[in-house]
C-alpha atoms as an extended CHARMM CRD file, in Angstrom:
* protein
*
       230  EXT
         1         1  MET       CA             68.7420000000      -42.5970000000      -26.5920000000  PROA      1               0.0000000000
         2         2  LYS       CA             66.2300000000      -44.4910000000      -25.3730000000  PROA      2               0.0000000000
         3         3  LEU       CA             62.8550000000      -45.7910000000      -26.3210000000  PROA      3               0.0000000000
         4         4  HSD       CA             60.2080000000      -45.0710000000      -23.9590000000  PROA      4               0.0000000000
         5         5  VAL       CA             56.9840000000      -47.6400000000      -23.8740000000  PROA      5               0.0000000000
         6         6  TYR       CA             54.0250000000      -46.8500000000      -21.8630000000  PROA      6               0.0000000000
         7         7  GLY       CA             50.9120000000      -48.5670000000      -22.4590000000  PROA      7               0.0000000000
         8         8  ASP       CA             49.0650000000      -51.8490000000      -20.7480000000  PROA      8               0.0000000000
         9         9  SER       CA             49.5300000000      -55.5750000000      -21.7530000000  PROA      9               0.0000000000
        10        10  PHE       CA             49.6710000000      -55.0020000000      -25.1150000000  PROA      10              0.0000000000
        11        11  SER       CA             53.0310000000      -53.3560000000      -24.4840000000  PROA      11              0.0000000000
        12        12  ILE       CA             54.8560000000      -55.0510000000      -21.3410000000  PROA      12              0.0000000000
        13        13  PRO       CA             58.4460000000      -56.1390000000      -21.1780000000  PROA      13              0.0000000000
        14        14  ASN       CA             59.3880000000      -59.6300000000      -22.7410000000  PROA      14              0.0000000000
        15        15  SER       CA             60.4560000000      -62.3900000000      -20.2170000000  PROA      15              0.0000000000
        16        16  PRO       CA             62.7090000000      -65.2250000000      -20.6170000000  PROA      16              0.0000000000
        17        17  THR       CA             59.5530000000      -67.7660000000      -20.9270000000  PROA      17              0.0000000000
        18        18  THR       CA             57.7860000000      -66.2750000000      -23.2660000000  PROA      18              0.0000000000
        19        19  GLY       CA             59.1510000000      -67.9380000000      -26.1930000000  PROA      19              0.0000000000
        20        20  ILE       CA             59.4520000000      -64.7420000000      -28.0860000000  PROA      20              0.0000000000
        21        21  THR       CA             63.1290000000      -63.8070000000      -29.1550000000  PROA      21              0.0000000000
        22        22  ASN       CA             61.9510000000      -60.1480000000      -29.4240000000  PROA      22              0.0000000000
        23        23  THR       CA             58.7710000000      -58.5600000000      -29.3680000000  PROA      23              0.0000000000
        24        24  TRP       CA             57.3150000000      -55.8160000000      -31.3930000000  PROA      24              0.0000000000
        25        25  ASN       CA             58.5670000000      -52.5640000000      -29.2740000000  PROA      25              0.0000000000
        26        26  GLU       CA             62.0800000000      -54.8620000000      -28.3980000000  PROA      26              0.0000000000
        27        27  ILE       CA             62.1660000000      -55.1340000000      -32.4190000000  PROA      27              0.0000000000
        28        28  VAL       CA             61.7530000000      -51.3310000000      -32.7350000000  PROA      28              0.0000000000
        29        29  SER       CA             64.2730000000      -50.7160000000      -30.2420000000  PROA      29              0.0000000000
        30        30  THR       CA             67.0260000000      -52.9710000000      -31.2180000000  PROA      30              0.0000000000
        31        31  ALA       CA             66.8320000000      -51.8730000000      -34.7260000000  PROA      31              0.0000000000
        32        32  LEU       CA             67.5300000000      -48.2370000000      -33.9190000000  PROA      32              0.0000000000
        33        33  ASP       CA             69.9810000000      -48.9840000000      -31.2120000000  PROA      33              0.0000000000
        34        34  LEU       CA             68.2150000000      -47.7090000000      -28.4540000000  PROA      34              0.0000000000
        35        35  GLU       CA             67.8500000000      -48.8120000000      -24.6100000000  PROA      35              0.0000000000
        36        36  ASN       CA             63.9640000000      -49.7920000000      -24.0170000000  PROA      36              0.0000000000
        37        37  VAL       CA             62.5460000000      -48.3870000000      -21.2240000000  PROA      37              0.0000000000
        38        38  ASN       CA             59.5620000000      -49.9770000000      -20.7280000000  PROA      38              0.0000000000
        39        39  TYR       CA             56.6240000000      -48.3360000000      -17.9290000000  PROA      39              0.0000000000
        40        40  ALA       CA             53.4440000000      -50.8550000000      -19.5540000000  PROA      40              0.0000000000
        41        41  GLU       CA             51.2430000000      -52.9280000000      -16.9350000000  PROA      41              0.0000000000
        42        42  VAL       CA             49.1400000000      -55.1730000000      -17.1880000000  PROA      42              0.0000000000
        43        43  GLY       CA             45.4500000000      -53.9420000000      -16.9400000000  PROA      43              0.0000000000
        44        44  VAL       CA             45.9970000000      -49.9630000000      -16.2450000000  PROA      44              0.0000000000
        45        45  ALA       CA             43.7860000000      -47.8220000000      -17.3630000000  PROA      45              0.0000000000
        46        46  ASN       CA             44.4370000000      -45.1180000000      -19.6150000000  PROA      46              0.0000000000
        47        47  GLU       CA             44.5840000000      -42.3670000000      -16.5560000000  PROA      47              0.0000000000
        48        48  TRP       CA             47.6030000000      -44.3230000000      -15.1420000000  PROA      48              0.0000000000
        49        49  ILE       CA             49.0470000000      -44.4230000000      -18.3190000000  PROA      49              0.0000000000
        50        50  TYR       CA             48.9000000000      -40.4590000000      -18.7660000000  PROA      50              0.0000000000
        51        51  GLY       CA             50.3180000000      -40.3510000000      -15.1460000000  PROA      51              0.0000000000
        52        52  GLN       CA             53.5710000000      -42.8700000000      -16.0260000000  PROA      52              0.0000000000
        53        53  VAL       CA             53.8220000000      -40.2140000000      -19.0110000000  PROA      53              0.0000000000
        54        54  ILE       CA             54.1420000000      -37.1220000000      -17.1540000000  PROA      54              0.0000000000
        55        55  ASP       CA             56.2130000000      -38.5380000000      -14.1510000000  PROA      55              0.0000000000
        56        56  SER       CA             58.6190000000      -39.5890000000      -16.4870000000  PROA      56              0.0000000000
        57        57  ALA       CA             58.7840000000      -36.9480000000      -19.2990000000  PROA      57              0.0000000000
        58        58  PRO       CA             60.8210000000      -34.7300000000      -17.6230000000  PROA      58              0.0000000000
        59        59  LYS       CA             63.3630000000      -38.0110000000      -18.0670000000  PROA      59              0.0000000000
        60        60  TRP       CA             62.9700000000      -37.5050000000      -22.1540000000  PROA      60              0.0000000000
        61        61  GLU       CA             66.3600000000      -35.9340000000      -24.0430000000  PROA      61              0.0000000000
        62        62  ALA       CA             66.6280000000      -34.6190000000      -27.6540000000  PROA      62              0.0000000000
        63        63  GLY       CA             66.2670000000      -37.6200000000      -29.6150000000  PROA      63              0.0000000000
        64        64  ASP       CA             64.5220000000      -40.2710000000      -27.3460000000  PROA      64              0.0000000000
        65        65  HSD       CA             61.6730000000      -42.1270000000      -29.2050000000  PROA      65              0.0000000000
        66        66  ILE       CA             58.1360000000      -42.5250000000      -27.1180000000  PROA      66              0.0000000000
        67        67  ILE       CA             55.0800000000      -44.9860000000      -27.6410000000  PROA      67              0.0000000000
        68        68  ILE       CA             52.3000000000      -44.0230000000      -25.6490000000  PROA      68              0.0000000000
        69        69  GLN       CA             50.0550000000      -47.1990000000      -25.8620000000  PROA      69              0.0000000000
        70        70  LEU       CA             46.1710000000      -46.2700000000      -25.0720000000  PROA      70              0.0000000000
        71        71  THR       CA             44.0980000000      -49.0000000000      -23.7850000000  PROA      71              0.0000000000
        72        72  ALA       CA             40.1110000000      -49.3490000000      -23.1050000000  PROA      72              0.0000000000
        73        73  PRO       CA             38.1890000000      -46.2190000000      -22.5270000000  PROA      73              0.0000000000
        74        74  TRP       CA             35.9140000000      -48.0390000000      -20.2650000000  PROA      74              0.0000000000
        75        75  ARG       CA             38.9110000000      -49.4030000000      -17.5020000000  PROA      75              0.0000000000
        76        76  ASP       CA             38.6660000000      -46.9050000000      -14.4350000000  PROA      76              0.0000000000
        77        77  TRP       CA             42.1040000000      -46.4830000000      -12.0060000000  PROA      77              0.0000000000
        78        78  LEU       CA             39.4430000000      -46.6100000000       -8.7560000000  PROA      78              0.0000000000
        79        79  LEU       CA             42.2250000000      -48.0860000000       -6.4290000000  PROA      79              0.0000000000
        80        80  GLU       CA             45.2540000000      -45.5160000000       -6.2310000000  PROA      80              0.0000000000
        81        81  ASP       CA             47.1480000000      -48.6670000000       -5.1880000000  PROA      81              0.0000000000
        82        82  VAL       CA             46.0750000000      -51.2210000000       -7.2490000000  PROA      82              0.0000000000
        83        83  PRO       CA             46.1030000000      -49.9950000000      -10.7630000000  PROA      83              0.0000000000
        84        84  GLU       CA             46.0210000000      -53.0670000000      -12.3030000000  PROA      84              0.0000000000
        85        85  VAL       CA             42.5300000000      -53.6160000000      -11.3780000000  PROA      85              0.0000000000
        86        86  SER       CA             40.9090000000      -51.1580000000      -13.3120000000  PROA      86              0.0000000000
        87        87  ASN       CA             38.8370000000      -53.5760000000      -15.6840000000  PROA      87              0.0000000000
        88        88  ILE       CA             35.9270000000      -53.7390000000      -13.9510000000  PROA      88              0.0000000000
        89        89  ALA       CA             33.5880000000      -53.6000000000      -16.8190000000  PROA      89              0.0000000000
        90        90  HSD       CA             34.7710000000      -56.6230000000      -18.5310000000  PROA      90              0.0000000000
        91        91  CYS       CA             36.0610000000      -58.6890000000      -16.5680000000  PROA      91              0.0000000000
        92        92  ASP       CA             34.9700000000      -60.7320000000      -12.7900000000  PROA      92              0.0000000000
        93        93  ILE       CA             35.9210000000      -58.6200000000      -10.2720000000  PROA      93              0.0000000000
        94        94  THR       CA             35.9860000000      -61.3530000000       -7.4620000000  PROA      94              0.0000000000
        95        95  ASP       CA             38.7880000000      -62.9160000000       -9.1760000000  PROA      95              0.0000000000
        96        96  ASP       CA             40.6500000000      -60.4040000000       -7.3560000000  PROA      96              0.0000000000
        97        97  PHE       CA             39.8460000000      -60.5240000000       -3.8220000000  PROA      97              0.0000000000
        98        98  ASP       CA             43.4130000000      -61.6790000000       -2.7170000000  PROA      98              0.0000000000
        99        99  ARG       CA             44.6670000000      -58.2740000000       -3.9720000000  PROA      99              0.0000000000
       100       100  VAL       CA             41.1740000000      -56.1210000000       -3.3000000000  PROA      100             0.0000000000
       101       101  ASP       CA             39.0150000000      -56.4870000000        0.2000000000  PROA      101             0.0000000000
       102       102  LYS       CA             35.8450000000      -58.0430000000       -0.5190000000  PROA      102             0.0000000000
       103       103  ASN       CA             34.3440000000      -54.7090000000        0.6690000000  PROA      103             0.0000000000
       104       104  ILE       CA             35.7700000000      -52.4960000000       -2.0030000000  PROA      104             0.0000000000
       105       105  ILE       CA             34.5570000000      -55.2570000000       -4.3540000000  PROA      105             0.0000000000
       106       106  LYS       CA             31.3370000000      -54.9680000000       -3.4020000000  PROA      106             0.0000000000
       107       107  ALA       CA             31.1980000000      -51.5710000000       -3.9430000000  PROA      107             0.0000000000
       108       108  MET       CA             32.5940000000      -52.0780000000       -7.2250000000  PROA      108             0.0000000000
       109       109  ASP       CA             29.5770000000      -53.6930000000       -8.2330000000  PROA      109             0.0000000000
       110       110  TYR       CA             27.1190000000      -50.9480000000       -7.1090000000  PROA      110             0.0000000000
       111       111  PHE       CA             29.4050000000      -48.6340000000       -8.9880000000  PROA      111             0.0000000000
       112       112  LEU       CA             28.5970000000      -50.5950000000      -11.8500000000  PROA      112             0.0000000000
       113       113  ARG       CA             24.8820000000      -51.0560000000      -11.4280000000  PROA      113             0.0000000000
       114       114  TYR       CA             24.6260000000      -47.5630000000      -10.5210000000  PROA      114             0.0000000000
       115       115  LEU       CA             26.7450000000      -44.8570000000      -11.9270000000  PROA      115             0.0000000000
       116       116  TYR       CA             28.7410000000      -46.5060000000      -14.5800000000  PROA      116             0.0000000000
       117       117  ASN       CA             29.2100000000      -43.9190000000      -17.3260000000  PROA      117             0.0000000000
       118       118  PRO       CA             29.7920000000      -45.4290000000      -20.8410000000  PROA      118             0.0000000000
       119       119  THR       CA             29.7720000000      -42.0540000000      -22.8090000000  PROA      119             0.0000000000
       120       120  LYS       CA             31.9940000000      -40.2420000000      -20.4770000000  PROA      120             0.0000000000
       121       121  TYR       CA             34.6730000000      -42.8370000000      -20.6310000000  PROA      121             0.0000000000
       122       122  ILE       CA             34.5870000000      -41.8100000000      -24.4210000000  PROA      122             0.0000000000
       123       123  ILE       CA             34.9140000000      -38.5110000000      -23.7810000000  PROA      123             0.0000000000
       124       124  GLN       CA             37.6850000000      -38.8110000000      -21.1330000000  PROA      124             0.0000000000
       125       125  TYR       CA             39.7290000000      -40.8070000000      -23.6390000000  PROA      125             0.0000000000
       126       126  ASN       CA             39.5250000000      -38.1260000000      -26.7700000000  PROA      126             0.0000000000
       127       127  MET       CA             40.7850000000      -35.6470000000      -23.8450000000  PROA      127             0.0000000000
       128       128  VAL       CA             43.7820000000      -38.1900000000      -22.7880000000  PROA      128             0.0000000000
       129       129  PHE       CA             44.5910000000      -38.3070000000      -26.2720000000  PROA      129             0.0000000000
       130       130  ASN       CA             44.4070000000      -34.6450000000      -26.9840000000  PROA      130             0.0000000000
       131       131  ALA       CA             46.4690000000      -34.3100000000      -23.9940000000  PROA      131             0.0000000000
       132       132  LEU       CA             49.1600000000      -36.8700000000      -24.9930000000  PROA      132             0.0000000000
       133       133  ASN       CA             49.5000000000      -35.0360000000      -28.3130000000  PROA      133             0.0000000000
       134       134  PHE       CA             49.7270000000      -31.3610000000      -26.8740000000  PROA      134             0.0000000000
       135       135  ILE       CA             52.6220000000      -33.1490000000      -25.3540000000  PROA      135             0.0000000000
       136       136  ALA       CA             53.7370000000      -34.1740000000      -29.0290000000  PROA      136             0.0000000000
       137       137  CYS       CA             53.6370000000      -30.5270000000      -30.0630000000  PROA      137             0.0000000000
       138       138  ASN       CA             55.8030000000      -29.5120000000      -26.9900000000  PROA      138             0.0000000000
       139       139  ASN       CA             58.2200000000      -31.9740000000      -27.6980000000  PROA      139             0.0000000000
       140       140  LEU       CA             59.1680000000      -31.8740000000      -31.0550000000  PROA      140             0.0000000000
       141       141  ASP       CA             62.8350000000      -32.8530000000      -30.7960000000  PROA      141             0.0000000000
       142       142  LYS       CA             61.6600000000      -36.5250000000      -29.9850000000  PROA      142             0.0000000000
       143       143  LYS       CA             59.3550000000      -38.7070000000      -32.2890000000  PROA      143             0.0000000000
       144       144  ILE       CA             56.2160000000      -39.8610000000      -30.6350000000  PROA      144             0.0000000000
       145       145  LEU       CA             53.8070000000      -42.6970000000      -31.5770000000  PROA      145             0.0000000000
       146       146  ILE       CA             50.2830000000      -43.1570000000      -30.1430000000  PROA      146             0.0000000000
       147       147  LEU       CA             48.7030000000      -46.0960000000      -30.2280000000  PROA      147             0.0000000000
       148       148  PRO       CA             45.4240000000      -47.3310000000      -30.4650000000  PROA      148             0.0000000000
       149       149  GLY       CA             44.9880000000      -50.4700000000      -27.9200000000  PROA      149             0.0000000000
       150       150  PHE       CA             41.3080000000      -51.2830000000      -28.4840000000  PROA      150             0.0000000000
       151       151  HSD       CA             39.4850000000      -47.9020000000      -29.2920000000  PROA      151             0.0000000000
       152       152  PRO       CA             39.8890000000      -46.2810000000      -32.1820000000  PROA      152             0.0000000000
       153       153  LEU       CA             42.3580000000      -42.9410000000      -33.0270000000  PROA      153             0.0000000000
       154       154  HSD       CA             41.4770000000      -41.2230000000      -36.0760000000  PROA      154             0.0000000000
       155       155  ASN       CA             45.1800000000      -40.8490000000      -37.5500000000  PROA      155             0.0000000000
       156       156  ILE       CA             45.3780000000      -44.9730000000      -37.4500000000  PROA      156             0.0000000000
       157       157  LYS       CA             43.5990000000      -47.8790000000      -39.3570000000  PROA      157             0.0000000000
       158       158  GLY       CA             42.9480000000      -50.3830000000      -36.7330000000  PROA      158             0.0000000000
       159       159  THR       CA             43.5570000000      -51.5580000000      -33.2700000000  PROA      159             0.0000000000
       160       160  LEU       CA             46.0760000000      -54.0790000000      -31.1120000000  PROA      160             0.0000000000
       161       161  ALA       CA             43.0410000000      -55.3700000000      -30.2260000000  PROA      161             0.0000000000
       162       162  GLU       CA             42.3310000000      -56.4890000000      -34.0590000000  PROA      162             0.0000000000
       163       163  ILE       CA             44.8410000000      -57.9570000000      -34.4740000000  PROA      163             0.0000000000
       164       164  CYS       CA             45.0940000000      -59.9180000000      -30.9800000000  PROA      164             0.0000000000
       165       165  TYR       CA             41.4680000000      -61.4310000000      -31.8140000000  PROA      165             0.0000000000
       166       166  LYS       CA             42.3600000000      -62.0250000000      -35.8490000000  PROA      166             0.0000000000
       167       167  GLU       CA             45.0110000000      -64.8230000000      -34.6010000000  PROA      167             0.0000000000
       168       168  PHE       CA             41.9280000000      -66.9020000000      -33.4960000000  PROA      168             0.0000000000
       169       169  ASP       CA             40.1330000000      -68.8550000000      -36.2650000000  PROA      169             0.0000000000
       170       170  SER       CA             36.5260000000      -68.3330000000      -34.3060000000  PROA      170             0.0000000000
       171       171  GLN       CA             34.9360000000      -66.8120000000      -31.3620000000  PROA      171             0.0000000000
       172       172  ASP       CA             34.6190000000      -70.4730000000      -30.4450000000  PROA      172             0.0000000000
       173       173  THR       CA             38.2460000000      -70.9260000000      -30.6200000000  PROA      173             0.0000000000
       174       174  ALA       CA             39.2120000000      -67.8330000000      -28.5980000000  PROA      174             0.0000000000
       175       175  LYS       CA             37.0010000000      -68.8460000000      -26.0540000000  PROA      175             0.0000000000
       176       176  LEU       CA             38.3800000000      -72.3040000000      -25.6040000000  PROA      176             0.0000000000
       177       177  PHE       CA             41.9740000000      -70.3690000000      -25.5460000000  PROA      177             0.0000000000
       178       178  TYR       CA             41.0670000000      -68.2360000000      -22.7580000000  PROA      178             0.0000000000
       179       179  ASP       CA             39.2940000000      -70.4850000000      -20.5620000000  PROA      179             0.0000000000
       180       180  LYS       CA             42.8290000000      -72.7580000000      -20.9000000000  PROA      180             0.0000000000
       181       181  TYR       CA             45.1350000000      -69.7420000000      -20.6490000000  PROA      181             0.0000000000
       182       182  SER       CA             44.1970000000      -66.9540000000      -18.3550000000  PROA      182             0.0000000000
       183       183  PRO       CA             45.9090000000      -64.8360000000      -18.4240000000  PROA      183             0.0000000000
       184       184  ASP       CA             47.0510000000      -64.8120000000      -22.0670000000  PROA      184             0.0000000000
       185       185  ILE       CA             50.3510000000      -66.9360000000      -22.8290000000  PROA      185             0.0000000000
       186       186  ARG       CA             51.1620000000      -64.7380000000      -25.7170000000  PROA      186             0.0000000000
       187       187  ILE       CA             53.2030000000      -61.8250000000      -24.6420000000  PROA      187             0.0000000000
       188       188  ASN       CA             51.5250000000      -58.7220000000      -25.7080000000  PROA      188             0.0000000000
       189       189  HSD       CA             48.8800000000      -61.1820000000      -26.5480000000  PROA      189             0.0000000000
       190       190  PHE       CA             50.2180000000      -61.5420000000      -30.5490000000  PROA      190             0.0000000000
       191       191  THR       CA             52.3070000000      -64.8570000000      -31.8350000000  PROA      191             0.0000000000
       192       192  GLU       CA             55.4600000000      -64.2900000000      -33.5290000000  PROA      192             0.0000000000
       193       193  ALA       CA             54.8130000000      -63.6920000000      -36.9310000000  PROA      193             0.0000000000
       194       194  ASN       CA             52.2190000000      -60.5950000000      -35.8330000000  PROA      194             0.0000000000
       195       195  HSD       CA             55.2340000000      -59.0130000000      -33.3520000000  PROA      195             0.0000000000
       196       196  LYS       CA             57.5330000000      -58.6900000000      -36.5250000000  PROA      196             0.0000000000
       197       197  ILE       CA             54.7680000000      -57.5050000000      -38.4510000000  PROA      197             0.0000000000
       198       198  LEU       CA             53.6690000000      -55.0490000000      -36.4060000000  PROA      198             0.0000000000
       199       199  GLY       CA             57.4730000000      -54.2250000000      -35.0900000000  PROA      199             0.0000000000
       200       200  ASN       CA             58.3940000000      -53.4470000000      -38.4590000000  PROA      200             0.0000000000
       201       201  ARG       CA             55.8180000000      -51.2460000000      -39.1460000000  PROA      201             0.0000000000
       202       202  VAL       CA             55.9890000000      -48.8260000000      -36.5370000000  PROA      202             0.0000000000
       203       203  LEU       CA             59.8670000000      -49.1130000000      -37.4640000000  PROA      203             0.0000000000
       204       204  ASP       CA             58.6110000000      -47.5610000000      -40.1200000000  PROA      204             0.0000000000
       205       205  PHE       CA             56.8560000000      -44.9390000000      -38.7070000000  PROA      205             0.0000000000
       206       206  PHE       CA             59.7940000000      -43.5050000000      -36.7480000000  PROA      206             0.0000000000
       207       207  GLN       CA             62.1170000000      -44.0510000000      -39.8550000000  PROA      207             0.0000000000
       208       208  THR       CA             59.2310000000      -42.7930000000      -42.5290000000  PROA      208             0.0000000000
       209       209  GLY       CA             56.3700000000      -41.1830000000      -40.3530000000  PROA      209             0.0000000000
       210       210  GLN       CA             54.0280000000      -43.2740000000      -42.0230000000  PROA      210             0.0000000000
       211       211  PRO       CA             51.6150000000      -44.2600000000      -39.5480000000  PROA      211             0.0000000000
       212       212  PRO       CA             51.1370000000      -48.3520000000      -38.8570000000  PROA      212             0.0000000000
       213       213  ASP       CA             48.5040000000      -50.1040000000      -40.3500000000  PROA      213             0.0000000000
       214       214  LEU       CA             46.6860000000      -52.2790000000      -37.5830000000  PROA      214             0.0000000000
       215       215  ALA       CA             43.8110000000      -53.6870000000      -39.5470000000  PROA      215             0.0000000000
       216       216  ASN       CA             45.3900000000      -55.1350000000      -42.6220000000  PROA      216             0.0000000000
       217       217  GLY       CA             48.1810000000      -57.4750000000      -43.5520000000  PROA      217             0.0000000000
       218       218  TYR       CA             48.5080000000      -59.7710000000      -40.2960000000  PROA      218             0.0000000000
       219       219  CYS       CA             48.5410000000      -63.3460000000      -39.8140000000  PROA      219             0.0000000000
       220       220  GLU       CA             44.8760000000      -64.5380000000      -39.2410000000  PROA      220             0.0000000000
       221       221  LYS       CA             43.1070000000      -67.5590000000      -37.9910000000  PROA      221             0.0000000000
       222       222  ILE       CA             46.3520000000      -69.3430000000      -36.9850000000  PROA      222             0.0000000000
       223       223  ILE       CA             45.1880000000      -70.1560000000      -33.3280000000  PROA      223             0.0000000000
       224       224  THR       CA             42.6810000000      -73.2130000000      -33.8290000000  PROA      224             0.0000000000
       225       225  LYS       CA             41.1710000000      -75.9820000000      -31.7790000000  PROA      225             0.0000000000
       226       226  GLU       CA             43.6830000000      -78.0640000000      -32.7780000000  PROA      226             0.0000000000
       227       227  THR       CA             46.5860000000      -75.8450000000      -32.0630000000  PROA      227             0.0000000000
       228       228  ILE       CA             45.1350000000      -74.9150000000      -28.2500000000  PROA      228             0.0000000000
       229       229  ASP       CA             46.2780000000      -78.0780000000      -26.9450000000  PROA      229             0.0000000000
       230       230  ILE       CA             42.9980000000      -79.1730000000      -25.0770000000  PROA      230             0.0000000000
């Protein structure tokens, strides 16, 4: 049996250079003796994540476990061949000149100025969530968990982003950290202690059905200006 993992950088696979023995989703797959099949990618939008689910769902088998981690509603998959360039509303898109033609970057800038509609993105987010719940209802022989990355879901307390940001002792510290380490050097944006807490809570969901609490009981204010090494 397998653990299928979908999402963005909160869920991407581990690597030998992270210093983390097991990420939160590896803790789950190891404890349940499941093969970890990870589809997550950095910077992608919910449309891309949903597309990965649709494309790979025929490979699911009875008894499989599935984690679908939604990302920020405002990410937009505008470029088919470069899905990781989706966070155009909250990142400096000029950083992507090496991957995206400068004329496309200019078009994105005009899109943000004149066509950006935040209300639409919240509606689309809820549409994706409802569609995933429909898929879950048609796969009752599997165990499926939908996790909120940045924007709340009604059935789960908190978001993964809350765990991430609360690891800093202040906004000033967070800014210093990201100025020095961009992209984030923390795999999945968590230190090891919170990987363990989150992994065990997701494991508990699969074993008991208790939705994981993403708001309370995590290690907080563990990254300070003194520990950033600047």
